[in-house]
PDB file with SEQRES, HELIX, SHEET and CRYST1 records, atoms N, CA, C and O in Angstrom:
SEQRES   1 A   79  UNK UNK UNK UNK UNK UNK UNK UNK UNK UNK UNK UNK UNK          
SEQRES   2 A   79  UNK UNK UNK UNK UNK UNK UNK UNK UNK UNK UNK UNK UNK          
SEQRES   3 A   79  UNK UNK UNK UNK UNK UNK UNK UNK UNK UNK UNK UNK UNK          
SEQRES   4 A   79  UNK UNK UNK UNK UNK UNK UNK UNK UNK UNK UNK UNK UNK          
SEQRES   5 A   79  UNK UNK UNK UNK UNK UNK UNK UNK UNK UNK UNK UNK UNK          
SEQRES   6 A   79  UNK UNK UNK UNK UNK UNK UNK UNK UNK UNK UNK UNK UNK          
SEQRES   7 A   79  UNK                                                          
HELIX    1 AA1 UNK A    5  UNK A    9  1                                   5    
HELIX    2 AA2 UNK A   48  UNK A   50  5                                   3    
HELIX    3 AA3 UNK A   62  UNK A   64  5                                   3    
SHEET    1 AA1 6 UNK A  58  UNK A  61  0                                        
SHEET    2 AA1 6 UNK A  36  UNK A  42 -1                                        
SHEET    3 AA1 6 UNK A  20  UNK A  31 -1                                        
SHEET    4 AA1 6 UNK A  12  UNK A  15 -1                                        
SHEET    5 AA1 6 UNK A  72  UNK A  75  1                                        
SHEET    6 AA1 6 UNK A  65  UNK A  68 -1                                        
CRYST1    1.000    1.000    1.000  90.00  90.00  90.00 P 1           1          
ATOM      1  N   UNK A   1      29.758 -27.699  15.583  1.00  0.00           N  
ATOM      2  CA  UNK A   1      29.778 -27.285  14.214  1.00  0.00           C  
ATOM      3  C   UNK A   1      31.148 -26.437  14.007  1.00  0.00           C  
ATOM      4  O   UNK A   1      31.471 -25.544  14.790  1.00  0.00           O  
ATOM      5  N   UNK A   2      31.820 -26.759  13.023  1.00  0.00           N  
ATOM      6  CA  UNK A   2      33.026 -25.946  12.676  1.00  0.00           C  
ATOM      7  C   UNK A   2      32.723 -24.999  11.540  1.00  0.00           C  
ATOM      8  O   UNK A   2      31.922 -25.247  10.639  1.00  0.00           O  
ATOM      9  N   UNK A   3      33.425 -23.907  11.658  1.00  0.00           N  
ATOM     10  CA  UNK A   3      33.231 -22.856  10.582  1.00  0.00           C  
ATOM     11  C   UNK A   3      34.511 -22.110  10.352  1.00  0.00           C  
ATOM     12  O   UNK A   3      35.095 -21.565  11.290  1.00  0.00           O  
ATOM     13  N   UNK A   4      34.974 -22.075   9.074  1.00  0.00           N  
ATOM     14  CA  UNK A   4      36.132 -21.375   8.760  1.00  0.00           C  
ATOM     15  C   UNK A   4      35.876 -19.872   8.442  1.00  0.00           C  
ATOM     16  O   UNK A   4      34.709 -19.498   8.326  1.00  0.00           O  
ATOM     17  N   UNK A   5      36.880 -19.011   8.299  1.00  0.00           N  
ATOM     18  CA  UNK A   5      36.595 -17.677   7.892  1.00  0.00           C  
ATOM     19  C   UNK A   5      36.080 -17.633   6.471  1.00  0.00           C  
ATOM     20  O   UNK A   5      35.231 -16.799   6.157  1.00  0.00           O  
ATOM     21  N   UNK A   6      36.572 -18.511   5.594  1.00  0.00           N  
ATOM     22  CA  UNK A   6      35.973 -18.598   4.222  1.00  0.00           C  
ATOM     23  C   UNK A   6      34.474 -18.931   4.254  1.00  0.00           C  
ATOM     24  O   UNK A   6      33.687 -18.387   3.478  1.00  0.00           O  
ATOM     25  N   UNK A   7      34.113 -19.799   5.130  1.00  0.00           N  
ATOM     26  CA  UNK A   7      32.681 -20.177   5.286  1.00  0.00           C  
ATOM     27  C   UNK A   7      31.843 -19.017   5.766  1.00  0.00           C  
ATOM     28  O   UNK A   7      30.702 -18.841   5.338  1.00  0.00           O  
ATOM     29  N   UNK A   8      32.432 -18.199   6.689  1.00  0.00           N  
ATOM     30  CA  UNK A   8      31.695 -17.071   7.232  1.00  0.00           C  
ATOM     31  C   UNK A   8      31.504 -16.053   6.122  1.00  0.00           C  
ATOM     32  O   UNK A   8      30.472 -15.383   6.103  1.00  0.00           O  
ATOM     33  N   UNK A   9      32.456 -15.899   5.183  1.00  0.00           N  
ATOM     34  CA  UNK A   9      32.382 -14.870   4.187  1.00  0.00           C  
ATOM     35  C   UNK A   9      31.227 -15.223   3.131  1.00  0.00           C  
ATOM     36  O   UNK A   9      30.766 -14.368   2.375  1.00  0.00           O  
ATOM     37  N   UNK A  10      30.811 -16.526   3.148  1.00  0.00           N  
ATOM     38  CA  UNK A  10      29.717 -16.842   2.178  1.00  0.00           C  
ATOM     39  C   UNK A  10      28.299 -16.793   2.870  1.00  0.00           C  
ATOM     40  O   UNK A  10      27.301 -17.192   2.272  1.00  0.00           O  
ATOM     41  N   UNK A  11      28.251 -16.322   4.068  1.00  0.00           N  
ATOM     42  CA  UNK A  11      26.955 -16.314   4.741  1.00  0.00           C  
ATOM     43  C   UNK A  11      26.415 -14.812   4.790  1.00  0.00           C  
ATOM     44  O   UNK A  11      27.132 -13.845   5.051  1.00  0.00           O  
ATOM     45  N   UNK A  12      25.107 -14.754   4.515  1.00  0.00           N  
ATOM     46  CA  UNK A  12      24.457 -13.476   4.522  1.00  0.00           C  
ATOM     47  C   UNK A  12      24.015 -13.152   6.018  1.00  0.00           C  
ATOM     48  O   UNK A  12      23.627 -14.029   6.791  1.00  0.00           O  
ATOM     49  N   UNK A  13      24.105 -11.935   6.314  1.00  0.00           N  
ATOM     50  CA  UNK A  13      23.818 -11.461   7.713  1.00  0.00           C  
ATOM     51  C   UNK A  13      22.469 -10.736   7.699  1.00  0.00           C  
ATOM     52  O   UNK A  13      22.267  -9.787   6.941  1.00  0.00           O  
ATOM     53  N   UNK A  14      21.546 -11.208   8.558  1.00  0.00           N  
ATOM     54  CA  UNK A  14      20.225 -10.685   8.642  1.00  0.00           C  
ATOM     55  C   UNK A  14      19.923 -10.247  10.142  1.00  0.00           C  
ATOM     56  O   UNK A  14      20.161 -10.975  11.105  1.00  0.00           O  
ATOM     57  N   UNK A  15      19.403  -9.046  10.223  1.00  0.00           N  
ATOM     58  CA  UNK A  15      19.097  -8.504  11.513  1.00  0.00           C  
ATOM     59  C   UNK A  15      17.602  -8.769  11.878  1.00  0.00           C  
ATOM     60  O   UNK A  15      16.670  -8.306  11.220  1.00  0.00           O  
ATOM     61  N   UNK A  16      17.459  -9.538  12.964  1.00  0.00           N  
ATOM     62  CA  UNK A  16      16.046  -9.827  13.414  1.00  0.00           C  
ATOM     63  C   UNK A  16      15.307  -8.686  13.987  1.00  0.00           C  
ATOM     64  O   UNK A  16      14.080  -8.711  14.078  1.00  0.00           O  
ATOM     65  N   UNK A  17      16.031  -7.677  14.379  1.00  0.00           N  
ATOM     66  CA  UNK A  17      15.385  -6.458  14.984  1.00  0.00           C  
ATOM     67  C   UNK A  17      14.452  -5.808  13.995  1.00  0.00           C  
ATOM     68  O   UNK A  17      13.346  -5.416  14.369  1.00  0.00           O  
ATOM     69  N   UNK A  18      14.868  -5.673  12.702  1.00  0.00           N  
ATOM     70  CA  UNK A  18      14.130  -5.058  11.689  1.00  0.00           C  
ATOM     71  C   UNK A  18      13.923  -5.832  10.431  1.00  0.00           C  
ATOM     72  O   UNK A  18      13.245  -5.355   9.521  1.00  0.00           O  
ATOM     73  N   UNK A  19      14.492  -7.033  10.341  1.00  0.00           N  
ATOM     74  CA  UNK A  19      14.425  -7.910   9.224  1.00  0.00           C  
ATOM     75  C   UNK A  19      15.280  -7.489   8.091  1.00  0.00           C  
ATOM     76  O   UNK A  19      15.094  -7.989   6.982  1.00  0.00           O  
ATOM     77  N   UNK A  20      16.220  -6.590   8.295  1.00  0.00           N  
ATOM     78  CA  UNK A  20      17.113  -6.087   7.250  1.00  0.00           C  
ATOM     79  C   UNK A  20      18.152  -7.072   6.841  1.00  0.00           C  
ATOM     80  O   UNK A  20      18.747  -7.733   7.692  1.00  0.00           O  
ATOM     81  N   UNK A  21      18.397  -7.197   5.536  1.00  0.00           N  
ATOM     82  CA  UNK A  21      19.453  -7.988   4.933  1.00  0.00           C  
ATOM     83  C   UNK A  21      20.648  -7.104   4.859  1.00  0.00           C  
ATOM     84  O   UNK A  21      20.633  -6.180   4.045  1.00  0.00           O  
ATOM     85  N   UNK A  22      21.721  -7.301   5.656  1.00  0.00           N  
ATOM     86  CA  UNK A  22      22.800  -6.349   5.758  1.00  0.00           C  
ATOM     87  C   UNK A  22      23.906  -6.664   4.718  1.00  0.00           C  
ATOM     88  O   UNK A  22      24.678  -5.787   4.330  1.00  0.00           O  
ATOM     89  N   UNK A  23      23.954  -7.921   4.289  1.00  0.00           N  
ATOM     90  CA  UNK A  23      24.983  -8.226   3.290  1.00  0.00           C  
ATOM     91  C   UNK A  23      25.786  -9.427   3.791  1.00  0.00           C  
ATOM     92  O   UNK A  23      25.344 -10.170   4.667  1.00  0.00           O  
ATOM     93  N   UNK A  24      26.999  -9.600   3.200  1.00  0.00           N  
ATOM     94  CA  UNK A  24      27.794 -10.750   3.523  1.00  0.00           C  
ATOM     95  C   UNK A  24      29.076 -10.352   4.370  1.00  0.00           C  
ATOM     96  O   UNK A  24      29.580  -9.236   4.253  1.00  0.00           O  
ATOM     97  N   UNK A  25      29.551 -11.266   5.182  1.00  0.00           N  
ATOM     98  CA  UNK A  25      30.697 -10.992   5.983  1.00  0.00           C  
ATOM     99  C   UNK A  25      31.916 -10.727   5.094  1.00  0.00           C  
ATOM    100  O   UNK A  25      32.248 -11.493   4.190  1.00  0.00           O  
ATOM    101  N   UNK A  26      32.571  -9.586   5.409  1.00  0.00           N  
ATOM    102  CA  UNK A  26      33.820  -9.235   4.626  1.00  0.00           C  
ATOM    103  C   UNK A  26      35.043  -9.498   5.481  1.00  0.00           C  
ATOM    104  O   UNK A  26      36.076  -9.918   4.960  1.00  0.00           O  
ATOM    105  N   UNK A  27      34.952  -9.256   6.805  1.00  0.00           N  
ATOM    106  CA  UNK A  27      36.183  -9.424   7.625  1.00  0.00           C  
ATOM    107  C   UNK A  27      35.748  -9.896   9.019  1.00  0.00           C  
ATOM    108  O   UNK A  27      34.602  -9.695   9.420  1.00  0.00           O  
ATOM    109  N   UNK A  28      36.666 -10.518   9.744  1.00  0.00           N  
ATOM    110  CA  UNK A  28      36.456 -10.989  11.106  1.00  0.00           C  
ATOM    111  C   UNK A  28      37.602 -10.425  11.966  1.00  0.00           C  
ATOM    112  O   UNK A  28      38.763 -10.495  11.562  1.00  0.00           O  
ATOM    113  N   UNK A  29      37.289  -9.873  13.133  1.00  0.00           N  
ATOM    114  CA  UNK A  29      38.261  -9.359  14.071  1.00  0.00           C  
ATOM    115  C   UNK A  29      38.447 -10.269  15.203  1.00  0.00           C  
ATOM    116  O   UNK A  29      37.473 -10.623  15.866  1.00  0.00           O  
ATOM    117  N   UNK A  30      39.701 -10.694  15.484  1.00  0.00           N  
ATOM    118  CA  UNK A  30      40.026 -11.628  16.566  1.00  0.00           C  
ATOM    119  C   UNK A  30      40.757 -10.848  17.653  1.00  0.00           C  
ATOM    120  O   UNK A  30      41.428  -9.853  17.381  1.00  0.00           O  
ATOM    121  N   UNK A  31      40.614 -11.319  18.887  1.00  0.00           N  
ATOM    122  CA  UNK A  31      41.529 -10.983  19.990  1.00  0.00           C  
ATOM    123  C   UNK A  31      42.482 -12.093  20.211  1.00  0.00           C  
ATOM    124  O   UNK A  31      42.116 -13.098  20.820  1.00  0.00           O  
ATOM    125  N   UNK A  32      43.651 -11.971  19.761  1.00  0.00           N  
ATOM    126  CA  UNK A  32      44.652 -13.017  19.736  1.00  0.00           C  
ATOM    127  C   UNK A  32      45.003 -13.504  21.095  1.00  0.00           C  
ATOM    128  O   UNK A  32      45.148 -14.707  21.311  1.00  0.00           O  
ATOM    129  N   UNK A  33      45.154 -12.539  22.075  1.00  0.00           N  
ATOM    130  CA  UNK A  33      45.475 -12.902  23.372  1.00  0.00           C  
ATOM    131  C   UNK A  33      44.423 -13.777  24.042  1.00  0.00           C  
ATOM    132  O   UNK A  33      44.764 -14.741  24.727  1.00  0.00           O  
ATOM    133  N   UNK A  34      43.126 -13.445  23.848  1.00  0.00           N  
ATOM    134  CA  UNK A  34      42.016 -14.194  24.448  1.00  0.00           C  
ATOM    135  C   UNK A  34      41.616 -15.431  23.576  1.00  0.00           C  
ATOM    136  O   UNK A  34      41.002 -16.376  24.073  1.00  0.00           O  
ATOM    137  N   UNK A  35      41.976 -15.395  22.286  1.00  0.00           N  
ATOM    138  CA  UNK A  35      41.542 -16.395  21.417  1.00  0.00           C  
ATOM    139  C   UNK A  35      40.064 -16.400  21.057  1.00  0.00           C  
ATOM    140  O   UNK A  35      39.455 -17.449  20.844  1.00  0.00           O  
ATOM    141  N   UNK A  36      39.521 -15.224  20.997  1.00  0.00           N  
ATOM    142  CA  UNK A  36      38.075 -15.033  20.768  1.00  0.00           C  
ATOM    143  C   UNK A  36      37.865 -14.182  19.493  1.00  0.00           C  
ATOM    144  O   UNK A  36      38.745 -13.452  19.037  1.00  0.00           O  
ATOM    145  N   UNK A  37      36.632 -14.330  18.948  1.00  0.00           N  
ATOM    146  CA  UNK A  37      36.250 -13.415  17.817  1.00  0.00           C  
ATOM    147  C   UNK A  37      35.562 -12.235  18.505  1.00  0.00           C  
ATOM    148  O   UNK A  37      34.666 -12.436  19.325  1.00  0.00           O  
ATOM    149  N   UNK A  38      35.989 -10.957  18.165  1.00  0.00           N  
ATOM    150  CA  UNK A  38      35.414  -9.799  18.746  1.00  0.00           C  
ATOM    151  C   UNK A  38      34.233  -9.240  17.878  1.00  0.00           C  
ATOM    152  O   UNK A  38      33.218  -8.831  18.441  1.00  0.00           O  
ATOM    153  N   UNK A  39      34.345  -9.219  16.596  1.00  0.00           N  
ATOM    154  CA  UNK A  39      33.315  -8.712  15.649  1.00  0.00           C  
ATOM    155  C   UNK A  39      33.422  -9.259  14.209  1.00  0.00           C  
ATOM    156  O   UNK A  39      34.402  -9.890  13.813  1.00  0.00           O  
ATOM    157  N   UNK A  40      32.365  -8.976  13.473  1.00  0.00           N  
ATOM    158  CA  UNK A  40      32.485  -9.273  12.093  1.00  0.00           C  
ATOM    159  C   UNK A  40      32.182  -7.902  11.311  1.00  0.00           C  
ATOM    160  O   UNK A  40      31.469  -7.050  11.841  1.00  0.00           O  
ATOM    161  N   UNK A  41      32.711  -7.721  10.106  1.00  0.00           N  
ATOM    162  CA  UNK A  41      32.470  -6.494   9.394  1.00  0.00           C  
ATOM    163  C   UNK A  41      31.795  -6.817   8.071  1.00  0.00           C  
ATOM    164  O   UNK A  41      32.127  -7.793   7.398  1.00  0.00           O  
ATOM    165  N   UNK A  42      30.816  -5.948   7.714  1.00  0.00           N  
ATOM    166  CA  UNK A  42      30.094  -6.060   6.385  1.00  0.00           C  
ATOM    167  C   UNK A  42      30.342  -4.790   5.714  1.00  0.00           C  
ATOM    168  O   UNK A  42      30.172  -3.701   6.262  1.00  0.00           O  
ATOM    169  N   UNK A  43      30.773  -4.960   4.441  1.00  0.00           N  
ATOM    170  CA  UNK A  43      30.999  -3.709   3.624  1.00  0.00           C  
ATOM    171  C   UNK A  43      29.760  -2.848   3.505  1.00  0.00           C  
ATOM    172  O   UNK A  43      28.657  -3.392   3.456  1.00  0.00           O  
ATOM    173  N   UNK A  44      29.886  -1.526   3.455  1.00  0.00           N  
ATOM    174  CA  UNK A  44      28.784  -0.613   3.285  1.00  0.00           C  
ATOM    175  C   UNK A  44      28.246  -0.763   1.880  1.00  0.00           C  
ATOM    176  O   UNK A  44      28.937  -1.193   0.957  1.00  0.00           O  
ATOM    177  N   UNK A  45      26.944  -0.380   1.754  1.00  0.00           N  
ATOM    178  CA  UNK A  45      26.281  -0.541   0.448  1.00  0.00           C  
ATOM    179  C   UNK A  45      26.869   0.568  -0.501  1.00  0.00           C  
ATOM    180  O   UNK A  45      27.339   1.609  -0.042  1.00  0.00           O  
ATOM    181  N   UNK A  46      26.823   0.308  -1.766  1.00  0.00           N  
ATOM    182  CA  UNK A  46      27.240   1.295  -2.818  1.00  0.00           C  
ATOM    183  C   UNK A  46      26.275   2.465  -2.802  1.00  0.00           C  
ATOM    184  O   UNK A  46      25.075   2.304  -2.574  1.00  0.00           O  
ATOM    185  N   UNK A  47      26.834   3.662  -3.051  1.00  0.00           N  
ATOM    186  CA  UNK A  47      26.000   4.853  -3.172  1.00  0.00           C  
ATOM    187  C   UNK A  47      25.864   5.161  -4.623  1.00  0.00           C  
ATOM    188  O   UNK A  47      26.874   5.207  -5.326  1.00  0.00           O  
ATOM    189  N   UNK A  48      24.663   5.375  -5.119  1.00  0.00           N  
ATOM    190  CA  UNK A  48      24.347   5.731  -6.450  1.00  0.00           C  
ATOM    191  C   UNK A  48      25.108   5.020  -7.498  1.00  0.00           C  
ATOM    192  O   UNK A  48      25.907   5.629  -8.210  1.00  0.00           O  
ATOM    193  N   UNK A  49      24.878   3.691  -7.623  1.00  0.00           N  
ATOM    194  CA  UNK A  49      25.516   2.826  -8.590  1.00  0.00           C  
ATOM    195  C   UNK A  49      27.008   2.820  -8.468  1.00  0.00           C  
ATOM    196  O   UNK A  49      27.700   2.621  -9.466  1.00  0.00           O  
ATOM    197  N   UNK A  50      27.542   3.032  -7.268  1.00  0.00           N  
ATOM    198  CA  UNK A  50      29.029   2.993  -7.062  1.00  0.00           C  
ATOM    199  C   UNK A  50      29.765   4.168  -7.470  1.00  0.00           C  
ATOM    200  O   UNK A  50      30.982   4.201  -7.288  1.00  0.00           O  
ATOM    201  N   UNK A  51      29.120   5.188  -8.031  1.00  0.00           N  
ATOM    202  CA  UNK A  51      29.788   6.432  -8.443  1.00  0.00           C  
ATOM    203  C   UNK A  51      30.321   7.271  -7.285  1.00  0.00           C  
ATOM    204  O   UNK A  51      31.335   7.959  -7.401  1.00  0.00           O  
ATOM    205  N   UNK A  52      29.632   7.195  -6.209  1.00  0.00           N  
ATOM    206  CA  UNK A  52      30.027   7.937  -5.017  1.00  0.00           C  
ATOM    207  C   UNK A  52      30.578   7.146  -3.848  1.00  0.00           C  
ATOM    208  O   UNK A  52      30.439   7.484  -2.673  1.00  0.00           O  
ATOM    209  N   UNK A  53      31.200   6.091  -4.259  1.00  0.00           N  
ATOM    210  CA  UNK A  53      31.771   5.189  -3.157  1.00  0.00           C  
ATOM    211  C   UNK A  53      30.737   4.385  -2.430  1.00  0.00           C  
ATOM    212  O   UNK A  53      29.661   4.064  -2.935  1.00  0.00           O  
ATOM    213  N   UNK A  54      31.124   4.074  -1.204  1.00  0.00           N  
ATOM    214  CA  UNK A  54      30.276   3.189  -0.366  1.00  0.00           C  
ATOM    215  C   UNK A  54      29.863   3.949   0.921  1.00  0.00           C  
ATOM    216  O   UNK A  54      30.485   4.927   1.336  1.00  0.00           O  
ATOM    217  N   UNK A  55      28.813   3.449   1.495  1.00  0.00           N  
ATOM    218  CA  UNK A  55      28.447   3.963   2.849  1.00  0.00           C  
ATOM    219  C   UNK A  55      29.475   3.342   3.831  1.00  0.00           C  
ATOM    220  O   UNK A  55      30.318   2.538   3.433  1.00  0.00           O  
ATOM    221  N   UNK A  56      29.384   3.727   5.102  1.00  0.00           N  
ATOM    222  CA  UNK A  56      30.273   3.160   6.100  1.00  0.00           C  
ATOM    223  C   UNK A  56      30.053   1.650   6.327  1.00  0.00           C  
ATOM    224  O   UNK A  56      28.947   1.112   6.276  1.00  0.00           O  
ATOM    225  N   UNK A  57      31.203   1.028   6.581  1.00  0.00           N  
ATOM    226  CA  UNK A  57      31.091  -0.410   6.852  1.00  0.00           C  
ATOM    227  C   UNK A  57      30.244  -0.674   8.075  1.00  0.00           C  
ATOM    228  O   UNK A  57      30.127   0.192   8.942  1.00  0.00           O  
ATOM    229  N   UNK A  58      29.679  -1.797   8.160  1.00  0.00           N  
ATOM    230  CA  UNK A  58      28.867  -2.153   9.383  1.00  0.00           C  
ATOM    231  C   UNK A  58      29.690  -3.096  10.224  1.00  0.00           C  
ATOM    232  O   UNK A  58      30.083  -4.161   9.750  1.00  0.00           O  
ATOM    233  N   UNK A  59      29.962  -2.726  11.474  1.00  0.00           N  
ATOM    234  CA  UNK A  59      30.726  -3.622  12.410  1.00  0.00           C  
ATOM    235  C   UNK A  59      29.767  -4.217  13.399  1.00  0.00           C  
ATOM    236  O   UNK A  59      29.055  -3.476  14.078  1.00  0.00           O  
ATOM    237  N   UNK A  60      29.718  -5.486  13.506  1.00  0.00           N  
ATOM    238  CA  UNK A  60      28.785  -6.144  14.408  1.00  0.00           C  
ATOM    239  C   UNK A  60      29.547  -6.860  15.498  1.00  0.00           C  
ATOM    240  O   UNK A  60      30.377  -7.725  15.220  1.00  0.00           O  
ATOM    241  N   UNK A  61      29.267  -6.501  16.747  1.00  0.00           N  
ATOM    242  CA  UNK A  61      29.924  -7.219  17.871  1.00  0.00           C  
ATOM    243  C   UNK A  61      29.518  -8.611  18.014  1.00  0.00           C  
ATOM    244  O   UNK A  61      28.368  -8.947  17.729  1.00  0.00           O  
ATOM    245  N   UNK A  62      30.402  -9.459  18.446  1.00  0.00           N  
ATOM    246  CA  UNK A  62      30.084 -10.899  18.619  1.00  0.00           C  
ATOM    247  C   UNK A  62      28.867 -11.159  19.550  1.00  0.00           C  
ATOM    248  O   UNK A  62      28.136 -12.137  19.391  1.00  0.00           O  
ATOM    249  N   UNK A  63      28.690 -10.261  20.504  1.00  0.00           N  
ATOM    250  CA  UNK A  63      27.570 -10.412  21.432  1.00  0.00           C  
ATOM    251  C   UNK A  63      26.263 -10.150  20.731  1.00  0.00           C  
ATOM    252  O   UNK A  63      25.228 -10.529  21.278  1.00  0.00           O  
ATOM    253  N   UNK A  64      26.222  -9.553  19.603  1.00  0.00           N  
ATOM    254  CA  UNK A  64      24.983  -9.375  18.892  1.00  0.00           C  
ATOM    255  C   UNK A  64      24.582 -10.511  17.909  1.00  0.00           C  
ATOM    256  O   UNK A  64      23.482 -10.528  17.355  1.00  0.00           O  
ATOM    257  N   UNK A  65      25.528 -11.450  17.728  1.00  0.00           N  
ATOM    258  CA  UNK A  65      25.266 -12.662  16.923  1.00  0.00           C  
ATOM    259  C   UNK A  65      24.412 -13.599  17.737  1.00  0.00           C  
ATOM    260  O   UNK A  65      24.784 -13.990  18.844  1.00  0.00           O  
ATOM    261  N   UNK A  66      23.273 -13.960  17.194  1.00  0.00           N  
ATOM    262  CA  UNK A  66      22.325 -14.908  17.910  1.00  0.00           C  
ATOM    263  C   UNK A  66      22.530 -16.300  17.338  1.00  0.00           C  
ATOM    264  O   UNK A  66      22.469 -17.261  18.105  1.00  0.00           O  
ATOM    265  N   UNK A  67      22.763 -16.471  16.067  1.00  0.00           N  
ATOM    266  CA  UNK A  67      22.732 -17.843  15.489  1.00  0.00           C  
ATOM    267  C   UNK A  67      23.555 -17.785  14.195  1.00  0.00           C  
ATOM    268  O   UNK A  67      23.432 -16.870  13.380  1.00  0.00           O  
ATOM    269  N   UNK A  68      24.408 -18.822  14.055  1.00  0.00           N  
ATOM    270  CA  UNK A  68      25.119 -18.983  12.731  1.00  0.00           C  
ATOM    271  C   UNK A  68      24.681 -20.325  12.174  1.00  0.00           C  
ATOM    272  O   UNK A  68      24.900 -21.408  12.718  1.00  0.00           O  
ATOM    273  N   UNK A  69      24.014 -20.127  10.986  1.00  0.00           N  
ATOM    274  CA  UNK A  69      23.345 -21.238  10.323  1.00  0.00           C  
ATOM    275  C   UNK A  69      24.279 -21.686   9.124  1.00  0.00           C  
ATOM    276  O   UNK A  69      25.406 -21.215   8.976  1.00  0.00           O  
ATOM    277  N   UNK A  70      23.727 -22.629   8.284  1.00  0.00           N  
ATOM    278  CA  UNK A  70      24.449 -23.002   7.071  1.00  0.00           C  
ATOM    279  C   UNK A  70      24.669 -21.949   6.067  1.00  0.00           C  
ATOM    280  O   UNK A  70      25.722 -21.906   5.432  1.00  0.00           O  
ATOM    281  N   UNK A  71      23.659 -21.043   5.885  1.00  0.00           N  
ATOM    282  CA  UNK A  71      23.550 -20.048   4.893  1.00  0.00           C  
ATOM    283  C   UNK A  71      23.590 -18.571   5.447  1.00  0.00           C  
ATOM    284  O   UNK A  71      24.068 -17.643   4.794  1.00  0.00           O  
ATOM    285  N   UNK A  72      23.088 -18.442   6.611  1.00  0.00           N  
ATOM    286  CA  UNK A  72      22.907 -17.067   7.166  1.00  0.00           C  
ATOM    287  C   UNK A  72      23.442 -16.954   8.574  1.00  0.00           C  
ATOM    288  O   UNK A  72      23.620 -17.955   9.268  1.00  0.00           O  
ATOM    289  N   UNK A  73      23.705 -15.690   9.003  1.00  0.00           N  
ATOM    290  CA  UNK A  73      24.051 -15.376  10.306  1.00  0.00           C  
ATOM    291  C   UNK A  73      22.934 -14.414  10.835  1.00  0.00           C  
ATOM    292  O   UNK A  73      22.662 -13.384  10.218  1.00  0.00           O  
ATOM    293  N   UNK A  74      22.337 -14.748  11.912  1.00  0.00           N  
ATOM    294  CA  UNK A  74      21.195 -13.954  12.453  1.00  0.00           C  
ATOM    295  C   UNK A  74      21.765 -13.107  13.606  1.00  0.00           C  
ATOM    296  O   UNK A  74      22.391 -13.620  14.533  1.00  0.00           O  
ATOM    297  N   UNK A  75      21.530 -11.842  13.509  1.00  0.00           N  
ATOM    298  CA  UNK A  75      21.982 -10.916  14.514  1.00  0.00           C  
ATOM    299  C   UNK A  75      20.770 -10.193  15.148  1.00  0.00           C  
ATOM    300  O   UNK A  75      19.683 -10.195  14.571  1.00  0.00           O  
ATOM    301  N   UNK A  76      20.953  -9.592  16.299  1.00  0.00           N  
ATOM    302  CA  UNK A  76      19.893  -8.741  16.940  1.00  0.00           C  
ATOM    303  C   UNK A  76      20.595  -7.487  17.351  1.00  0.00           C  
ATOM    304  O   UNK A  76      21.213  -7.423  18.413  1.00  0.00           O  
ATOM    305  N   UNK A  77      20.500  -6.472  16.496  1.00  0.00           N  
ATOM    306  CA  UNK A  77      21.198  -5.129  16.730  1.00  0.00           C  
ATOM    307  C   UNK A  77      20.346  -4.059  16.347  1.00  0.00           C  
ATOM    308  O   UNK A  77      19.798  -4.049  15.245  1.00  0.00           O  
ATOM    309  N   UNK A  78      20.193  -3.109  17.232  1.00  0.00           N  
ATOM    310  CA  UNK A  78      19.390  -1.911  16.936  1.00  0.00           C  
ATOM    311  C   UNK A  78      20.112  -1.062  15.908  1.00  0.00           C  
ATOM    312  O   UNK A  78      21.336  -0.946  15.968  1.00  0.00           O  
ATOM    313  N   UNK A  79      19.399  -0.466  14.969  1.00  0.00           N  
ATOM    314  CA  UNK A  79      20.100   0.278  13.872  1.00  0.00           C  
ATOM    315  C   UNK A  79      20.593   1.615  14.425  1.00  0.00           C  
ATOM    316  O   UNK A  79      21.201   2.398  13.695  1.00  0.00           O  
TER     317      UNK A  79                                                      
END                                                                             
């Protein structure tokens, strides 16, 4: 299965540890020397209707990703 960065950005991330819907992939971090993906980043949720900015971004290590499907990415990460 092939997946582009644009495809990854359209997938919702769900944590199977607690069933939380974390959001959508915003960024992907690569190690250019190794040619591997190191992590994905999800933007933090808005605080109080966006008036007080966002919460911290969520960075998920590649080792925590369990499955990448057509519509979702399943991770197993403790909160």
